[in-house]
TORLO-737506 format. One record per residue: residue in three letters; x, y, z of N, C-alpha, C in turn. Coordinates in steps of 0.1 Angstrom, whole numbers. Last residue first. Layout:
N
 res    nX    nY    nZ   caX   caY   caZ    cX    cY    cZ
 Ala     X     Y     Z     X     Y     Z     X     Y     Z
...
***
This chain:
225
 res    nX    nY    nZ   caX   caY   caZ    cX    cY    cZ
 Lys   170   400  -547   171   387  -552   176   377  -546
 Asn   174   423  -532   165   414  -527   161   400  -532
 Ser   188   440  -549   194   436  -538   187   420  -530
 Asp   170   446  -569   182   437  -573   187   429  -561
 Phe   157   465  -555   148   455  -558   157   443  -562
 Gln   174   485  -547   166   478  -537   165   465  -541
 Gln   177   493  -575   188   490  -566   186   483  -555
 Leu   150   504  -579   156   493  -587   167   485  -576
 Leu   149   525  -558   141   514  -556   143   502  -567
 Lys   166   543  -576   167   535  -561   162   524  -561
 Lys   155   547  -599   167   536  -596   169   532  -587
 Ala   129   561  -591   130   549  -596   143   538  -593
 Glu   139   586  -577   137   576  -571   137   566  -578
 Val   149   594  -604   159   592  -594   157   580  -582
 Thr   127   598  -616   134   584  -623   143   584  -612
 Ser   111   618  -603   107   601  -603   115   590  -611
 Lys   129   639  -606   127   635  -593   123   618  -597
 Asp   145   636  -637   132   638  -633   135   632  -618
 Lys   170   628  -654   170   641  -642   157   646  -639
 Gly   176   606  -669   179   607  -655   180   619  -648
 Asp   181   606  -697   185   616  -692   189   612  -676
 Pro   154   589  -703   172   582  -706   182   596  -698
 Asp   126   586  -689   135   597  -690   150   594  -689
 Ala   116   563  -698   106   575  -705   115   585  -697
 Glu   128   540  -688   127   542  -704   126   554  -709
 Leu   123   547  -662   137   550  -663   138   552  -680
 Val    96   539  -661    99   552  -656   115   559  -661
 Gln    97   514  -669    93   523  -677    97   536  -674
 Gln   113   499  -649   118   501  -659   115   514  -670
 Leu    89   502  -626   105   512  -627   113   513  -635
 Cys    74   486  -640    68   501  -638    85   506  -635
 Lys    87   461  -633    82   469  -652    82   482  -649
 Lys    88   459  -607   100   461  -615   102   468  -633
 Ala    64   458  -604    67   468  -599    81   471  -604
 Asp    54   430  -616    51   444  -622    60   454  -614
 Ser    74   414  -604    76   418  -614    69   426  -619
 Ser    81   419  -565    72   420  -577    77   421  -594
 Lys    92   416  -542   104   409  -555    91   414  -567
 Ala    78   422  -521    91   433  -523   101   427  -537
 Asp    48   423  -522    56   418  -528    66   426  -531
 Gly    37   451  -513    27   434  -516    36   427  -516
 Lys    48   473  -520    45   471  -502    39   458  -501
 Leu    51   471  -543    64   465  -533    58   466  -525
 Tyr    25   480  -553    33   463  -559    40   463  -551
 Thr    33   509  -549    24   497  -542    22   483  -541
 Lys    56   514  -563    55   515  -545    44   505  -541
 Ala    42   514  -587    53   504  -587    55   504  -567
 Leu    26   532  -587    19   518  -587    34   505  -584
 Gly    43   558  -590    35   554  -575    31   538  -576
 Leu    57   548  -609    64   556  -598    54   549  -585
 Glu    32   560  -624    42   548  -628    47   544  -616
 Ala    31   587  -615    20   575  -616    26   563  -615
 Pro    52   603  -627    48   601  -609    38   588  -611
 Ala    54   593  -655    58   585  -650    58   587  -631
 Phe    31   591  -680    33   600  -663    39   596  -653
 Asp    26   579  -703    40   586  -699    42   593  -681
 Pro    -2   576  -704    11   564  -702    23   567  -700
 Ala   -28   584  -699   -19   590  -696    -6   579  -693
 Ser   -48   565  -696   -50   577  -707   -39   584  -706
 Ser   -41   544  -684   -44   546  -695   -47   553  -704
 Leu   -26   560  -662   -17   550  -670   -25   547  -683
 Leu   -53   559  -649   -45   570  -648   -38   568  -658
 Lys   -58   535  -642   -71   539  -647   -65   549  -654
 Arg   -37   527  -628   -36   520  -638   -48   528  -648
 Tyr   -40   540  -605   -31   541  -612   -33   539  -626
 Asp   -67   531  -594   -74   544  -598   -53   545  -605
 Thr   -61   500  -587   -71   502  -601   -68   521  -607
 Ile   -43   508  -567   -37   500  -579   -47   505  -595
 Ala   -60   518  -551   -48   527  -554   -42   518  -573
 Tyr   -76   497  -543   -82   510  -547   -70   519  -555
 Ser   -56   478  -532   -63   479  -540   -69   488  -551
 Asp   -41   495  -507   -39   494  -521   -44   491  -531
 Lys   -46   515  -486   -59   512  -495   -53   508  -508
 Gly   -28   531  -472   -28   515  -472   -40   509  -482
 Ala   -26   554  -476   -38   549  -465   -36   535  -463
 Arg    -7   557  -496    -8   561  -481   -11   557  -475
 Arg   -32   552  -517   -16   540  -515   -12   545  -494
 Glu   -46   571  -517   -49   555  -513   -38   549  -512
 Met   -35   591  -524   -39   594  -508   -40   573  -510
 Glu   -26   584  -546   -16   586  -541   -21   586  -525
 Ala   -54   586  -562   -42   569  -563   -32   574  -551
 Leu   -55   612  -558   -65   606  -555   -56   588  -549
 Lys   -37   626  -574   -38   627  -561   -46   614  -552
 Phe   -46   613  -598   -35   605  -592   -29   614  -576
 Leu   -68   623  -602   -70   610  -603   -55   606  -597
 Lys   -62   652  -607   -77   648  -596   -70   635  -593
 Met   -48   652  -628   -38   655  -617   -52   652  -603
 Ser   -67   645  -652   -51   637  -644   -48   638  -632
 Asp   -95   640  -653   -88   647  -649   -74   642  -644
 Phe  -111   621  -662  -104   629  -673   -96   638  -670
 Glu  -134   622  -639  -125   613  -645  -111   610  -655
 Asp  -155   642  -633  -142   645  -638  -130   632  -641
 Gly  -172   623  -616  -175   634  -630  -163   642  -636
 Val  -153   627  -586  -165   623  -596  -171   631  -604
 Asn  -133   640  -576  -131   631  -591  -141   627  -596
 Ala  -139   648  -553  -133   664  -560  -135   659  -579
 Ala  -143   626  -542  -157   631  -540  -150   644  -554
 Lys  -115   620  -537  -123   609  -542  -138   614  -546
 Tyr  -104   640  -522  -100   637  -534  -113   629  -545
 Tyr  -119   633  -499  -120   643  -504  -116   643  -521
 Lys  -104   606  -492  -121   605  -494  -125   618  -503
 Ala   -80   611  -494   -84   602  -500  -100   603  -502
 Ala   -77   623  -468   -77   635  -481   -83   626  -490
 Leu   -87   606  -445   -97   615  -456   -95   625  -460
 Glu   -61   590  -456   -78   587  -456   -87   595  -457
 Phe   -44   610  -445   -44   606  -457   -55   599  -459
 Asn   -34   631  -428   -52   624  -426   -49   618  -443
 Gly   -14   653  -428   -11   638  -428   -23   627  -425
 Ala   -24   676  -432   -21   672  -418   -16   656  -414
 His   -18   676  -462   -10   682  -454    -7   682  -438
 Glu   -44   662  -466   -27   659  -471   -20   661  -464
 Gln   -62   686  -459   -62   670  -452   -48   661  -449
 Ile   -58   699  -477   -56   702  -464   -52   688  -455
 Gln   -64   690  -501   -53   691  -499   -46   695  -485
 Gly   -94   679  -493   -81   670  -492   -67   670  -493
 Lys  -101   707  -495  -105   698  -482   -92   686  -484
 Met   -95   710  -523   -86   715  -511   -93   712  -497
 Leu  -118   696  -531  -103   692  -537   -91   699  -525
 Ser  -138   706  -525  -135   693  -521  -119   690  -524
 Val  -136   729  -537  -141   731  -523  -133   716  -517
 Thr  -140   722  -567  -126   729  -557  -128   728  -545
 Lys  -164   713  -568  -156   706  -567  -140   712  -564
 Met  -193   729  -561  -182   731  -562  -172   724  -555
 Asn  -215   723  -549  -214   717  -563  -203   722  -565
 Pro  -227   745  -522  -224   731  -524  -219   721  -541
 Tyr  -220   773  -516  -219   763  -532  -215   752  -529
 Lys  -224   770  -488  -229   783  -497  -227   779  -511
 Lys  -214   749  -478  -225   750  -471  -232   758  -486
 Asp  -186   756  -486  -192   742  -493  -204   745  -491
 Leu  -179   773  -469  -182   781  -481  -188   767  -490
 Asp  -179   759  -443  -189   770  -447  -190   774  -463
 Glu  -154   743  -451  -172   740  -448  -179   749  -453
 Leu  -137   762  -452  -139   756  -466  -153   746  -462
 Met  -136   766  -426  -137   780  -441  -143   770  -448
 Lys  -133   742  -417  -143   750  -411  -142   761  -424
 Met  -101   741  -425  -116   729  -426  -128   737  -428
 Gly   -90   760  -412   -89   756  -423  -102   749  -429
 Gln   -92   750  -384   -98   761  -391   -98   766  -404
 Pro   -78   728  -382   -91   726  -382   -98   737  -385
 Ala   -49   739  -388   -58   730  -403   -69   729  -400
 Asn   -33   758  -385   -42   757  -384   -55   749  -391
 Gly    -7   765  -396    -6   756  -384   -17   751  -375
 Ala    -3   775  -421     4   787  -406     2   774  -394
 Leu   -16   764  -436    -3   757  -440     7   768  -426
 Ala   -39   768  -430   -38   754  -427   -23   751  -428
 Val   -45   793  -440   -44   793  -423   -41   780  -423
 Arg   -40   789  -464   -28   794  -463   -30   792  -445
 Trp   -64   776  -470   -50   767  -474   -41   777  -465
 Ala   -82   797  -466   -81   783  -463   -69   780  -459
 Lys   -75   815  -489   -69   818  -476   -73   806  -465
 Val   -79   796  -510   -66   798  -508   -63   808  -498
 Ser  -110   798  -508  -100   784  -507   -87   784  -506
 Gln  -112   824  -514  -115   819  -500  -111   803  -497
 Glu  -107   824  -540  -101   834  -531  -102   827  -514
 Ser  -125   809  -553  -113   806  -553  -106   814  -541
 Val  -152   814  -545  -146   801  -539  -130   801  -539
 Glu  -149   841  -552  -150   840  -538  -148   826  -534
 Thr  -150   834  -581  -138   843  -576  -139   843  -560
 Glu  -170   820  -584  -160   816  -587  -150   821  -581
 Ala  -191   837  -578  -191   827  -571  -175   822  -574
 Ala  -190   859  -599  -187   865  -584  -186   853  -575
 Tyr  -192   844  -624  -175   852  -617  -179   855  -604
 Asp  -204   820  -630  -212   831  -623  -196   831  -616
 Val  -204   812  -667  -194   814  -656  -201   824  -643
 Cys  -229   796  -680  -220   811  -683  -216   805  -667
 Gln  -238   764  -698  -239   775  -687  -227   785  -694
 Gln  -258   753  -724  -247   756  -721  -246   765  -705
 Gly  -286   746  -734  -273   734  -724  -262   736  -718
 Ser  -287   765  -759  -295   755  -752  -279   743  -744
 Glu  -256   787  -758  -268   780  -766  -277   768  -755
 Pro  -252   818  -739  -249   805  -741  -261   798  -748
 Gln  -237   849  -755  -248   841  -746  -249   829  -748
 Lys  -204   857  -755  -216   852  -761  -229   848  -753
 Ala  -179   882  -752  -187   869  -745  -201   868  -751
 Val  -154   886  -772  -167   888  -765  -175   878  -762
 Arg  -123   895  -785  -131   881  -783  -140   891  -772
 Asp  -122   916  -817  -118   911  -802  -126   903  -798
 Gly  -128   919  -844  -118   904  -839  -115   906  -825
 Ser  -145   935  -848  -130   938  -848  -119   930  -843
 Thr  -169   923  -845  -162   928  -862  -153   933  -857
 Ser  -160   898  -819  -166   911  -825  -166   912  -842
 Ser  -167   864  -817  -157   876  -820  -169   887  -824
 Gly  -176   845  -785  -171   848  -800  -162   860  -802
 Tyr  -171   823  -757  -167   832  -766  -170   833  -778
 Ile  -180   812  -728  -184   812  -743  -178   824  -750
 Gln  -168   794  -700  -169   810  -706  -170   807  -719
 Lys  -173   766  -686  -164   774  -697  -172   788  -704
 Gln  -163   747  -654  -174   752  -667  -167   762  -674
 Gly  -152   739  -634  -154   729  -645  -161   737  -655
 Gly  -144   751  -611  -162   751  -611  -163   740  -627
 Leu  -123   775  -629  -127   770  -619  -139   767  -620
 Ser  -125   783  -657  -118   770  -653  -123   763  -642
 Ala  -129   812  -651  -142   806  -656  -133   787  -656
 Arg  -104   825  -635  -117   818  -630  -127   810  -636
 Ala   -88   819  -659   -87   811  -650   -95   810  -643
 Asp  -101   842  -676  -102   829  -683   -97   814  -666
 Asn   -96   864  -657  -108   858  -660  -107   844  -664
 Ser   -67   854  -636   -73   862  -650   -89   856  -649
 Leu   -58   858  -605   -64   850  -615   -68   858  -625
 Gln   -26   857  -589   -36   864  -594   -44   860  -601
 Val   -11   852  -556   -16   850  -568   -26   854  -574
 Lys    21   863  -543     6   866  -545    -1   861  -554
 Ser    38   836  -521    35   846  -532    20   848  -534
 Gly    43   818  -502    44   833  -499    36   839  -506
 Met    52   794  -510    62   800  -511    56   817  -505
 Ser    25   784  -509    31   781  -500    47   785  -500
 Cys     8   800  -530     7   802  -514    18   797  -502
 Gly    17   788  -548    23   802  -551    17   802  -532
 Leu     9   759  -545    26   763  -550    28   773  -543
 Val   -18   765  -545   -13   760  -536     1   761  -536
 Leu   -21   774  -573   -24   779  -561   -23   778  -551
 Thr   -12   758  -591    -5   767  -591    -8   779  -577
 Cys   -31   737  -583   -16   732  -579   -11   752  -581
 Leu   -54   753  -592   -50   749  -582   -40   741  -576
 Leu   -42   747  -623   -45   761  -617   -45   757  -601
 Leu   -42   722  -626   -30   728  -629   -32   740  -621
 Ser   -76   714  -623   -63   712  -613   -48   717  -616
 Leu   -85   731  -644   -87   733  -633   -75   725  -622
 Cys   -71   718  -666   -63   730  -664   -73   737  -647
 Ile   -85   698  -668   -70   697  -665   -65   709  -661
 Asn  -110   707  -674  -106   699  -661   -93   697  -656
 Thr  -106   716  -697  -111   725  -689  -108   718  -675
 Met  -102   691  -714   -89   702  -715   -93   710  -703
 Arg  -126   679  -708  -115   670  -706  -100   680  -703
 Met  -144   694  -720  -141   696  -711  -129   688  -702
***
């Protein structure tokens, strides 16, 4: 389940980035199966080919038609928002949410549109809804913590950054976000300095974007002594 959730977040990021660059995104059956947090169940035929099996008790098969519609309509809504009509993009997602109320993909994309529009508190609300039940999904939790920080909900952001780093200790963007949150409350925060140093230690070559930003913050930190 944890891997499925991570795949979902990576897939959605691919969708969003692909649309931002104007490229056409094609989803494979396995990718569609990842949307919604469910898995297609596979077995093997006598020839060795992968074939779909009937689910055992307690398991569910994916409704490909529903998942395809959700993914395609979510991309359309995102494109509308990118074109400057965020309210219409949100309306499209609201309509989709009414038709498929249990699809967390929709909540995640609502958060994406609100983040793009600069409505960080609303974005945090939708990312939180998308994260419920998917606590091991690193990307969803990261986006939630980022929006909480940008919305000024620092105590919530710190809690969620820490939760994320407890399961993904080498995730530099989360370490950087946590440092920024600490610095908002104390320009000389020793906790912030530790976070920034950990970002640098994880990338000794200094090529990662998070590392570059961490170096600048450390320089500012030292100048405040």
